[in-house]
Steps between C-alpha positions, in 0.01 A plus 500: 500500500831537310622759262733320257824707521812353345788420721768772443847456661628816656773550243253463214252729673757775540583466140137522384446794722795685357371442147158627606661823633411439857739618763612184694796418714815386336766315676717822548208671659420241770624538857478203736338579834605204720620416847699240686749361248600756243342466160632669185301733290354312197175403325261239634623251242852523646414313815767256617463163684730238654469230761516743797340831404237640260458852390121535493314787338164625618414774265594800290387845624372651289385281204558785247801723503820503713458240759634324819515124529376384844709204579688304768771233497388219728603148590325249271144512622343199676151468352236410755185297404230712369128468587295283287364690201175458323588371150597763247201642323256445780375845605271565803397860393415640159737778378395737232732683263356850522743745335852525354689823569723555185856621575469454876698307767282525813646445844223589732122545500238616746126536515343735739148389382375208305499695181781757532856385487846625423813325369860622523744410217848566358583793290293736716165341421185504723187323365138531634181307467152607594319181410649236717799439261311426173677802338789721609618835408863627525466812703878581543778420253817675596733270311880426578661569744192456735398168643198421729513193711230580755147643530274551806148643458367639826173568327358541146657842495820492709788277388872488514760344260857408585801418287821650382679720244737259322730780386566655833422191730255712702224327687167691444140508583216714366144563615170551315184638675265488198515134396813548283399798296784712652810410694729675752862565430732210584591472868846363522539231763876446429747649251664157454257208591207373294154473646303188436140469639333727753232421754298733718315404826282735694431779257835665405639488851673161477677404171777274384701490182764234424803512278432343164830333407770750615679767295841492375759570776246488789391242759178347353365440854312823538144602613306808568242538767261770626310542823351842394354598171768565217807486734715214382803366677763261350617204687716186428303198630806277495851643456626146433223420267432540121212558271127435582226357281255755355202383716490573873228546752389794718200400727253738659664459830828637333683175516714433188652206338758483212738243360764438247855421584399539864149479674416811703201605719404829661237595752508879432435558124863428417686734741673209657557148368596160632672275234620146449615291204253444223232235555610303191857376488534688173313823543146633525292747309139594552375508858139500606328499845119513531542562883781470759471119504465378143759580240681368190821578325573396137789519264672347199771524252534563125857376478665247484163333532141641486325395820301633797409422853278601791494470883246562763467603862220460755664668787596846381831391356651331810531179294447429137416194291727343237401553143120442484496586130761468222411647169665476148552882516576765770213606739465880464158584682312352791138598546294358796146601593500310827747271688360216288413632149772644273708493191876490406577638151820546296684411198803587280454759226815384331363148420123566477397299806287582793162468673307492825466236764210474752469376856196464730684365804745776566771367265525129618411398141457677178332468166602666169219753457611642166794439273536852343822463325623850622670642805223576743640748758212715620166404661219676686151428640181681595147394616219581251241765612286230675792349671386148417778437249858615465677597182869399461721648231851399389710654223767315304779654281622349172684589186286426200774500237491883425420657828434451868142454619312440827200294520226539771342181636204491742312237693200534742464295810249492786612747769658287775 
């Protein structure tokens, strides 16, 4: 399945958005968040390359409004051999285009049941479905300067969203206890560091939120953890590190994994971390573990090239494979049901490319499951009431020529 979206170079996209009256980053509003070799503040189209080093850009945070460019200057990367891919266009599962959220840029989605789901989006938006994703209603619409990058639904009634105020640089979370009808006042995690996603394990006693790209003048390597309900503590996982990808993992046993400029793991919900260089020679991004043995990290760049990659571990991160998947766009989301069955999704909103890859052998080999043509950055899954089949949702972001939109895709597979 492919939605035909024309390729839009970043400069042309910025111009078209400005004409449309949509607030988007200009070159003067971009701050580079990098580490290692110093990189100057510039737009993604300003990447430089020579025989020794390459300034590689992972993403803009956020897509709309004053943003930071997540980047690093690296030695020219040595590209490893990728896994054998099923020929393009050959899908294993059938993905259905269920709904398009007009005016939304979604960064996270969660389904506490097979029918009820919540999506967190930029410009202070929260969306809800009560029919398994076939239709969605915007239940919160705060507008600029609020941005939501995370949502965690503990039940059909209790959920929390995380994000930031793009005018004050505050990292914030807010709770609802009636399914999104009303919301608590913002709880400020930090006065000067953005919050990305949030995950809760074990009721509200153990939670973790990670920095979503840094804030101007601060260290982007920040996390917040709690070991008792609603008491959040700030920690720096790696004082010598940099930004993290938006997706991280908090397992029920309170072990946590995150990666970006560096790869970090915690055994106590994020209170203490052990870190090492990124798994990929360039940098990582999304990080997903289904247990303390099987995990994956992805990543990718939007400048100077548009490309992505993925690595796997089968021993809890002690050792990692080379690139088992190389994609024509960055990997933004990793979604596994078991150590064998999973998906790697991503794309580049600035050039209208993206899709979803599938594996049934733990990531040794991959098939292109859906060529969506948009940047797929949020996925979730839930078994149907009988438990016999599992629903998998992914959401992709695009610019349709006049406004942003987020499209919901769904497939159904036998429950492993």
